PQR file with spaces between the fields and no chain letter, atoms N, CA, C, O and H, PARSE charges and radii, in Angstrom:
ATOM       1  N    UNK     1      12.511   -5.746   18.567 -0.4000 1.5000
ATOM       2  CA   UNK     1      11.099   -5.177   17.581 -0.0000 2.0000
ATOM       3  C    UNK     1      11.553   -6.325   16.477  0.5500 1.7000
ATOM       4  O    UNK     1      12.701   -6.444   16.050 -0.5500 1.4000
ATOM       5  N    UNK     2      10.410   -7.152   16.098 -0.4000 1.5000
ATOM       6  CA   UNK     2      10.995   -8.044   14.933 -0.0000 2.0000
ATOM       7  C    UNK     2       9.879   -7.423   13.839  0.5500 1.7000
ATOM       8  O    UNK     2       9.117   -6.491   14.095 -0.5500 1.4000
ATOM       9  H    UNK     2       9.477   -7.055   16.445  0.4000 1.0000
ATOM      10  N    UNK     3       9.948   -8.091   12.662 -0.4000 1.5000
ATOM      11  CA   UNK     3       9.740   -7.948   11.428 -0.0000 2.0000
ATOM      12  C    UNK     3       7.681   -8.384   11.832  0.5500 1.7000
ATOM      13  O    UNK     3       7.172   -9.190   12.611 -0.5500 1.4000
ATOM      14  H    UNK     3      10.567   -8.848   12.455  0.4000 1.0000
ATOM      15  N    UNK     4       7.152   -7.509   10.974 -0.4000 1.5000
ATOM      16  CA   UNK     4       5.800   -7.461   11.181 -0.0000 2.0000
ATOM      17  C    UNK     4       5.494   -8.133    9.482  0.5500 1.7000
ATOM      18  O    UNK     4       5.996   -7.505    8.550 -0.5500 1.4000
ATOM      19  H    UNK     4       7.566   -6.855   10.341  0.4000 1.0000
ATOM      20  N    UNK     5       4.751   -9.275    9.202 -0.4000 1.5000
ATOM      21  CA   UNK     5       4.179   -9.469    7.649 -0.0000 2.0000
ATOM      22  C    UNK     5       2.756   -8.900    8.009  0.5500 1.7000
ATOM      23  O    UNK     5       2.023   -8.974    8.996 -0.5500 1.4000
ATOM      24  H    UNK     5       4.343   -9.786    9.959  0.4000 1.0000
ATOM      25  N    UNK     6       2.675   -8.162    6.486 -0.4000 1.5000
ATOM      26  CA   UNK     6       1.323   -7.667    6.366 -0.0000 2.0000
ATOM      27  C    UNK     6       0.924   -8.223    4.444  0.5500 1.7000
ATOM      28  O    UNK     6       1.595   -8.155    3.414 -0.5500 1.4000
ATOM      29  H    UNK     6       3.270   -8.102    5.685  0.4000 1.0000
ATOM      30  N    UNK     7      -0.377   -8.703    4.726 -0.4000 1.5000
ATOM      31  CA   UNK     7      -0.524   -9.260    3.955 -0.0000 2.0000
ATOM      32  C    UNK     7      -1.957   -8.650    2.687  0.5500 1.7000
ATOM      33  O    UNK     7      -2.640   -7.791    3.244 -0.5500 1.4000
ATOM      34  H    UNK     7      -0.922   -8.757    5.562  0.4000 1.0000
ATOM      35  N    UNK     8      -2.279   -8.850    1.716 -0.4000 1.5000
ATOM      36  CA   UNK     8      -3.335   -8.588    1.461 -0.0000 2.0000
ATOM      37  C    UNK     8      -4.480   -9.041    1.300  0.5500 1.7000
ATOM      38  O    UNK     8      -4.197  -10.230    1.443 -0.5500 1.4000
ATOM      39  H    UNK     8      -1.724   -9.548    1.264  0.4000 1.0000
ATOM      40  N    UNK     9      -5.987   -9.029    1.039 -0.4000 1.5000
ATOM      41  CA   UNK     9      -6.476  -10.349    1.500 -0.0000 2.0000
ATOM      42  C    UNK     9      -7.402   -9.522    0.408  0.5500 1.7000
ATOM      43  O    UNK     9      -7.347   -8.293    0.427 -0.5500 1.4000
ATOM      44  H    UNK     9      -6.217   -8.063    0.922  0.4000 1.0000
ATOM      45  N    UNK    10      -8.269  -10.210   -0.559 -0.4000 1.5000
ATOM      46  CA   UNK    10      -9.142  -10.336   -1.558 -0.0000 2.0000
ATOM      47  C    UNK    10     -10.612  -10.367   -1.531  0.5500 1.7000
ATOM      48  O    UNK    10     -11.588   -9.751   -1.960 -0.5500 1.4000
ATOM      49  H    UNK    10      -8.314  -11.209   -0.574  0.4000 1.0000
ATOM      50  N    UNK    11     -10.090  -12.028   -0.367 -0.4000 1.5000
ATOM      51  CA   UNK    11     -11.156  -13.239   -0.207 -0.0000 2.0000
ATOM      52  C    UNK    11     -11.482  -13.260    1.522  0.5500 1.7000
ATOM      53  O    UNK    11     -10.776  -12.853    2.445 -0.5500 1.4000
ATOM      54  H    UNK    11      -9.297  -12.529   -0.019  0.4000 1.0000
ATOM      55  N    UNK    12     -12.665  -13.820    1.537 -0.4000 1.5000
ATOM      56  CA   UNK    12     -12.495  -14.159    2.949 -0.0000 2.0000
ATOM      57  C    UNK    12     -11.442  -15.421    3.012  0.5500 1.7000
ATOM      58  O    UNK    12     -10.506  -15.374    3.811 -0.5500 1.4000
ATOM      59  H    UNK    12     -13.238  -14.151    0.787  0.4000 1.0000
ATOM      60  N    UNK    13     -11.642  -16.653    2.064 -0.4000 1.5000
ATOM      61  CA   UNK    13     -10.474  -17.561    2.293 -0.0000 2.0000
ATOM      62  C    UNK    13      -9.028  -16.948    1.866  0.5500 1.7000
ATOM      63  O    UNK    13      -8.024  -17.480    2.341 -0.5500 1.4000
ATOM      64  H    UNK    13     -12.401  -16.691    1.415  0.4000 1.0000
ATOM      65  N    UNK    14      -8.894  -15.819    0.961 -0.4000 1.5000
ATOM      66  CA   UNK    14      -7.372  -15.313    1.464 -0.0000 2.0000
ATOM      67  C    UNK    14      -6.871  -14.508    2.765  0.5500 1.7000
ATOM      68  O    UNK    14      -5.684  -14.190    2.842 -0.5500 1.4000
ATOM      69  H    UNK    14      -9.709  -15.386    0.576  0.4000 1.0000
ATOM      70  N    UNK    15      -7.738  -14.196    3.738 -0.4000 1.5000
ATOM      71  CA   UNK    15      -7.739  -13.755    4.629 -0.0000 2.0000
ATOM      72  C    UNK    15      -7.542  -15.330    6.379  0.5500 1.7000
ATOM      73  O    UNK    15      -6.992  -15.387    7.479 -0.5500 1.4000
ATOM      74  H    UNK    15      -8.702  -14.454    3.675  0.4000 1.0000
ATOM      75  N    UNK    16      -8.366  -16.170    5.539 -0.4000 1.5000
ATOM      76  CA   UNK    16      -7.473  -17.550    6.331 -0.0000 2.0000
ATOM      77  C    UNK    16      -6.223  -18.120    5.995  0.5500 1.7000
ATOM      78  O    UNK    16      -5.392  -18.634    6.743 -0.5500 1.4000
ATOM      79  H    UNK    16      -8.812  -16.123    4.646  0.4000 1.0000
ATOM      80  N    UNK    17      -6.196  -17.918    4.446 -0.4000 1.5000
ATOM      81  CA   UNK    17      -4.842  -18.703    4.241 -0.0000 2.0000
ATOM      82  C    UNK    17      -3.504  -17.647    5.059  0.5500 1.7000
ATOM      83  O    UNK    17      -2.448  -18.099    5.501 -0.5500 1.4000
ATOM      84  H    UNK    17      -6.871  -17.500    3.838  0.4000 1.0000
ATOM      85  N    UNK    18      -3.820  -16.562    5.078 -0.4000 1.5000
ATOM      86  CA   UNK    18      -2.575  -15.561    5.207 -0.0000 2.0000
ATOM      87  C    UNK    18      -2.359  -16.134    6.441  0.5500 1.7000
ATOM      88  O    UNK    18      -1.198  -16.382    6.766 -0.5500 1.4000
ATOM      89  H    UNK    18      -4.678  -16.194    4.719  0.4000 1.0000
ATOM      90  N    UNK    19      -3.640  -16.490    7.488 -0.4000 1.5000
ATOM      91  CA   UNK    19      -3.630  -16.070    8.995 -0.0000 2.0000
ATOM      92  C    UNK    19      -2.808  -17.599    9.129  0.5500 1.7000
ATOM      93  O    UNK    19      -1.634  -17.755    9.465 -0.5500 1.4000
ATOM      94  H    UNK    19      -4.583  -16.288    7.223  0.4000 1.0000
ATOM      95  N    UNK    20      -3.643  -18.492    8.817 -0.4000 1.5000
ATOM      96  CA   UNK    20      -3.253  -19.695    8.837 -0.0000 2.0000
ATOM      97  C    UNK    20      -1.232  -20.043    8.137  0.5500 1.7000
ATOM      98  O    UNK    20      -0.614  -21.103    8.238 -0.5500 1.4000
ATOM      99  H    UNK    20      -4.597  -18.365    8.544  0.4000 1.0000
ATOM     100  N    UNK    21      -0.731  -18.712    7.496 -0.4000 1.5000
ATOM     101  CA   UNK    21       0.556  -19.007    6.358 -0.0000 2.0000
ATOM     102  C    UNK    21       1.595  -18.314    7.952  0.5500 1.7000
ATOM     103  O    UNK    21       2.721  -18.750    8.193 -0.5500 1.4000
ATOM     104  H    UNK    21      -1.233  -17.851    7.413  0.4000 1.0000
ATOM     105  N    UNK    22       0.953  -17.298    8.777 -0.4000 1.5000
ATOM     106  CA   UNK    22       1.855  -16.874    9.857 -0.0000 2.0000
ATOM     107  C    UNK    22       1.532  -15.294    9.243  0.5500 1.7000
ATOM     108  O    UNK    22       2.640  -14.836    8.963 -0.5500 1.4000
ATOM     109  H    UNK    22       0.039  -16.944    8.581  0.4000 1.0000
ATOM     110  N    UNK    23       0.924  -14.707    9.057 -0.4000 1.5000
ATOM     111  CA   UNK    23       0.790  -13.419    8.740 -0.0000 2.0000
ATOM     112  C    UNK    23      -0.076  -12.428    9.838  0.5500 1.7000
ATOM     113  O    UNK    23      -1.213  -12.340   10.300 -0.5500 1.4000
ATOM     114  H    UNK    23       0.024  -15.078    9.285  0.4000 1.0000
ATOM     115  N    UNK    24       1.315  -11.710    9.939 -0.4000 1.5000
ATOM     116  CA   UNK    24       0.888  -10.611   11.303 -0.0000 2.0000
ATOM     117  C    UNK    24      -0.754   -9.682   11.348  0.5500 1.7000
ATOM     118  O    UNK    24      -1.468   -9.486   12.331 -0.5500 1.4000
ATOM     119  H    UNK    24       2.239  -11.781    9.563  0.4000 1.0000
ATOM     120  N    UNK    25      -0.957   -9.276   10.012 -0.4000 1.5000
ATOM     121  CA   UNK    25      -1.956   -8.743    9.402 -0.0000 2.0000
ATOM     122  C    UNK    25      -2.441   -8.656    8.521  0.5500 1.7000
ATOM     123  O    UNK    25      -1.698   -8.949    7.584 -0.5500 1.4000
ATOM     124  H    UNK    25      -0.377   -9.435    9.213  0.4000 1.0000
ATOM     125  N    UNK    26      -3.639   -8.313    8.162 -0.4000 1.5000
ATOM     126  CA   UNK    26      -3.748   -8.378    6.534 -0.0000 2.0000
ATOM     127  C    UNK    26      -4.810   -6.861    6.081  0.5500 1.7000
ATOM     128  O    UNK    26      -5.320   -6.059    6.863 -0.5500 1.4000
ATOM     129  H    UNK    26      -4.243   -8.074    8.922  0.4000 1.0000
ATOM     130  N    UNK    27      -4.849   -6.872    5.164 -0.4000 1.5000
ATOM     131  CA   UNK    27      -5.251   -5.589    4.948 -0.0000 2.0000
ATOM     132  C    UNK    27      -6.624   -5.789    3.804  0.5500 1.7000
ATOM     133  O    UNK    27      -6.568   -6.750    3.037 -0.5500 1.4000
ATOM     134  H    UNK    27      -4.434   -7.523    4.529  0.4000 1.0000
ATOM     135  N    UNK    28      -7.444   -5.146    3.760 -0.4000 1.5000
ATOM     136  CA   UNK    28      -9.232   -4.954    2.804 -0.0000 2.0000
ATOM     137  C    UNK    28      -9.388   -3.700    2.815  0.5500 1.7000
ATOM     138  O    UNK    28      -9.069   -2.679    3.424 -0.5500 1.4000
ATOM     139  H    UNK    28      -7.489   -4.365    4.383  0.4000 1.0000
ATOM     140  N    UNK    29     -10.215   -4.238    1.606 -0.4000 1.5000
ATOM     141  CA   UNK    29     -11.344   -2.954    0.950 -0.0000 2.0000
ATOM     142  C    UNK    29     -12.846   -3.576    1.520  0.5500 1.7000
ATOM     143  O    UNK    29     -13.285   -4.726    1.527 -0.5500 1.4000
ATOM     144  H    UNK    29     -10.474   -5.068    1.111  0.4000 1.0000
ATOM     145  N    UNK    30     -13.389   -2.348    1.968 -0.4000 1.5000
ATOM     146  CA   UNK    30     -14.652   -2.640    2.318 -0.0000 2.0000
ATOM     147  C    UNK    30     -15.703   -2.256    0.951  0.5500 1.7000
ATOM     148  O    UNK    30     -15.295   -1.387    0.181 -0.5500 1.4000
ATOM     149  H    UNK    30     -13.032   -1.414    1.963  0.4000 1.0000
ATOM     150  N    UNK    31     -16.732   -2.760    0.736 -0.4000 1.5000
ATOM     151  CA   UNK    31     -18.067   -2.498   -0.181 -0.0000 2.0000
ATOM     152  C    UNK    31     -18.148   -0.741   -0.275  0.5500 1.7000
ATOM     153  O    UNK    31     -18.407   -0.084   -1.283 -0.5500 1.4000
ATOM     154  H    UNK    31     -17.063   -3.467    1.362  0.4000 1.0000
ATOM     155  N    UNK    32     -17.860   -0.264    1.014 -0.4000 1.5000
ATOM     156  CA   UNK    32     -17.812    1.439    0.959 -0.0000 2.0000
ATOM     157  C    UNK    32     -16.675    2.195    0.839  0.5500 1.7000
ATOM     158  O    UNK    32     -16.646    3.336    0.376 -0.5500 1.4000
ATOM     159  H    UNK    32     -17.650   -0.798    1.833  0.4000 1.0000
ATOM     160  N    UNK    33     -15.958    1.717    1.155 -0.4000 1.5000
ATOM     161  CA   UNK    33     -14.491    1.977    1.166 -0.0000 2.0000
ATOM     162  C    UNK    33     -12.935    1.263    1.326  0.5500 1.7000
ATOM     163  O    UNK    33     -12.267    0.538    2.063 -0.5500 1.4000
ATOM     164  H    UNK    33     -15.981    0.791    1.531  0.4000 1.0000
ATOM     165  N    UNK    34     -12.880    2.287   -0.344 -0.4000 1.5000
ATOM     166  CA   UNK    34     -11.706    0.766   -0.120 -0.0000 2.0000
ATOM     167  C    UNK    34     -10.709    1.869   -1.411  0.5500 1.7000
ATOM     168  O    UNK    34     -11.411    2.625   -2.083 -0.5500 1.4000
ATOM     169  H    UNK    34     -13.423    2.876   -0.943  0.4000 1.0000
ATOM     170  N    UNK    35      -9.752    1.883   -1.574 -0.4000 1.5000
ATOM     171  CA   UNK    35      -8.799    2.263   -2.676 -0.0000 2.0000
ATOM     172  C    UNK    35      -8.644    1.601   -3.864  0.5500 1.7000
ATOM     173  O    UNK    35      -7.961    1.948   -4.828 -0.5500 1.4000
ATOM     174  H    UNK    35      -9.182    1.269   -1.029  0.4000 1.0000
ATOM     175  N    UNK    36      -9.575    0.265   -3.683 -0.4000 1.5000
ATOM     176  CA   UNK    36      -9.507   -0.296   -5.116 -0.0000 2.0000
ATOM     177  C    UNK    36     -11.079   -0.464   -5.790  0.5500 1.7000
ATOM     178  O    UNK    36     -11.553   -1.548   -6.130 -0.5500 1.4000
ATOM     179  H    UNK    36     -10.130   -0.016   -2.900  0.4000 1.0000
ATOM     180  N    UNK    37     -11.711    0.738   -5.894 -0.4000 1.5000
ATOM     181  CA   UNK    37     -12.958    1.235   -6.099 -0.0000 2.0000
ATOM     182  C    UNK    37     -13.392   -0.165   -6.992  0.5500 1.7000
ATOM     183  O    UNK    37     -14.244   -0.965   -6.607 -0.5500 1.4000
ATOM     184  H    UNK    37     -11.326    1.619   -5.618  0.4000 1.0000
ATOM     185  N    UNK    38     -12.616   -0.284   -8.271 -0.4000 1.5000
ATOM     186  CA   UNK    38     -13.675   -1.128   -9.241 -0.0000 2.0000
ATOM     187  C    UNK    38     -13.118   -3.014   -8.480  0.5500 1.7000
ATOM     188  O    UNK    38     -13.337   -3.819   -9.386 -0.5500 1.4000
ATOM     189  H    UNK    38     -11.923    0.366   -8.584  0.4000 1.0000
ATOM     190  N    UNK    39     -12.544   -3.754   -7.224 -0.4000 1.5000
ATOM     191  CA   UNK    39     -12.337   -4.280   -7.331 -0.0000 2.0000
ATOM     192  C    UNK    39     -13.705   -5.316   -6.675  0.5500 1.7000
ATOM     193  O    UNK    39     -14.656   -4.554   -6.505 -0.5500 1.4000
ATOM     194  H    UNK    39     -12.366   -3.100   -6.488  0.4000 1.0000
ATOM     195  N    UNK    40     -13.994   -6.396   -6.371 -0.4000 1.5000
ATOM     196  CA   UNK    40     -14.952   -7.346   -5.726 -0.0000 2.0000
ATOM     197  C    UNK    40     -14.444   -6.925   -3.928  0.5500 1.7000
ATOM     198  O    UNK    40     -13.218   -6.953   -3.828 -0.5500 1.4000
ATOM     199  H    UNK    40     -13.221   -7.015   -6.509  0.4000 1.0000
ATOM     200  N    UNK    41     -14.858   -6.717   -3.158 -0.4000 1.5000
ATOM     201  CA   UNK    41     -14.630   -5.910   -2.115 -0.0000 2.0000
ATOM     202  C    UNK    41     -15.770   -6.713   -1.246  0.5500 1.7000
ATOM     203  O    UNK    41     -16.702   -7.357   -1.728 -0.5500 1.4000
ATOM     204  H    UNK    41     -15.855   -6.694   -3.239  0.4000 1.0000
ATOM     205  N    UNK    42     -15.366   -6.452    0.689 -0.4000 1.5000
ATOM     206  CA   UNK    42     -15.601   -7.389    1.299 -0.0000 2.0000
ATOM     207  C    UNK    42     -17.145   -6.998    1.269  0.5500 1.7000
ATOM     208  O    UNK    42     -17.444   -6.220    0.363 -0.5500 1.4000
ATOM     209  H    UNK    42     -14.609   -5.930    1.081  0.4000 1.0000
ATOM     210  N    UNK    43     -18.350   -7.478    2.255 -0.4000 1.5000
ATOM     211  CA   UNK    43     -19.290   -6.746    2.829 -0.0000 2.0000
ATOM     212  C    UNK    43     -19.359   -6.808    4.089  0.5500 1.7000
ATOM     213  O    UNK    43     -18.713   -7.690    4.655 -0.5500 1.4000
ATOM     214  H    UNK    43     -18.107   -8.110    2.991  0.4000 1.0000
ATOM     215  N    UNK    44     -20.136   -5.917    4.833 -0.4000 1.5000
ATOM     216  CA   UNK    44     -19.329   -6.012    6.583 -0.0000 2.0000
ATOM     217  C    UNK    44     -20.122   -7.108    7.172  0.5500 1.7000
ATOM     218  O    UNK    44     -20.318   -7.003    8.382 -0.5500 1.4000
ATOM     219  H    UNK    44     -20.661   -5.201    4.374  0.4000 1.0000
ATOM     220  N    UNK    45     -20.591   -8.078    6.609 -0.4000 1.5000
ATOM     221  CA   UNK    45     -21.089   -9.133    7.359 -0.0000 2.0000
ATOM     222  C    UNK    45     -19.895  -10.020    7.121  0.5500 1.7000
ATOM     223  O    UNK    45     -19.649  -10.803    8.039 -0.5500 1.4000
ATOM     224  H    UNK    45     -20.432   -8.163    5.625  0.4000 1.0000
ATOM     225  N    UNK    46     -18.946  -10.055    5.855 -0.4000 1.5000
ATOM     226  CA   UNK    46     -17.582  -10.643    5.821 -0.0000 2.0000
ATOM     227  C    UNK    46     -16.348  -10.075    6.378  0.5500 1.7000
ATOM     228  O    UNK    46     -15.373  -10.512    6.990 -0.5500 1.4000
ATOM     229  H    UNK    46     -19.146   -9.419    5.110  0.4000 1.0000
ATOM     230  N    UNK    47     -16.644   -9.241    6.055 -0.4000 1.5000
ATOM     231  CA   UNK    47     -15.457   -8.672    7.248 -0.0000 2.0000
ATOM     232  C    UNK    47     -15.959   -8.541    9.179  0.5500 1.7000
ATOM     233  O    UNK    47     -15.151   -8.466   10.105 -0.5500 1.4000
ATOM     234  H    UNK    47     -17.436   -8.887    5.558  0.4000 1.0000
ATOM     235  N    UNK    48     -17.008   -8.547    9.263 -0.4000 1.5000
ATOM     236  CA   UNK    48     -17.209   -8.959   10.670 -0.0000 2.0000
ATOM     237  C    UNK    48     -16.646  -10.339   11.160  0.5500 1.7000
ATOM     238  O    UNK    48     -16.184  -10.516   12.288 -0.5500 1.4000
ATOM     239  H    UNK    48     -17.664   -8.608    8.511  0.4000 1.0000
ATOM     240  N    UNK    49     -16.771  -11.636    9.833 -0.4000 1.5000
ATOM     241  CA   UNK    49     -16.907  -12.405   10.089 -0.0000 2.0000
ATOM     242  C    UNK    49     -14.784  -13.089    9.964  0.5500 1.7000
ATOM     243  O    UNK    49     -13.976  -13.917   10.383 -0.5500 1.4000
ATOM     244  H    UNK    49     -17.146  -11.492    8.917  0.4000 1.0000
ATOM     245  N    UNK    50     -14.919  -12.290    9.349 -0.4000 1.5000
ATOM     246  CA   UNK    50     -12.680  -12.435    9.321 -0.0000 2.0000
ATOM     247  C    UNK    50     -12.541  -11.765   10.561  0.5500 1.7000
ATOM     248  O    UNK    50     -11.835  -12.465   11.287 -0.5500 1.4000
ATOM     249  H    UNK    50     -15.576  -11.617    9.008  0.4000 1.0000
ATOM     250  N    UNK    51     -12.982  -10.473   11.270 -0.4000 1.5000
ATOM     251  CA   UNK    51     -12.022  -10.139   12.871 -0.0000 2.0000
ATOM     252  C    UNK    51     -12.861  -11.546   13.475  0.5500 1.7000
ATOM     253  O    UNK    51     -12.144  -12.504   13.760 -0.5500 1.4000
ATOM     254  H    UNK    51     -13.556   -9.905   10.680  0.4000 1.0000
ATOM     255  N    UNK    52     -14.036  -11.657   13.632 -0.4000 1.5000
ATOM     256  CA   UNK    52     -14.212  -12.468   14.739 -0.0000 2.0000
ATOM     257  C    UNK    52     -12.598  -13.878   13.972  0.5500 1.7000
ATOM     258  O    UNK    52     -11.637  -14.184   14.678 -0.5500 1.4000
ATOM     259  H    UNK    52     -14.619  -10.878   13.401  0.4000 1.0000
ATOM     260  N    UNK    53     -12.735  -14.240   12.987 -0.4000 1.5000
ATOM     261  CA   UNK    53     -11.603  -15.030   12.619 -0.0000 2.0000
ATOM     262  C    UNK    53     -10.482  -14.984   13.680  0.5500 1.7000
ATOM     263  O    UNK    53      -9.440  -15.616   13.505 -0.5500 1.4000
ATOM     264  H    UNK    53     -13.515  -13.991   12.413  0.4000 1.0000
């Protein structure tokens, strides 16, 4: 079993960059569910596009 790289992603651009750099997984916050309530979070459409990516 190897090491897994988990990266935070606060924008769609940071998801794409993390994947291009080899991360295994990212964690994000949605507009209706996030531990970072005061942060700018992903809309449902942005999350859907990120999953498709």
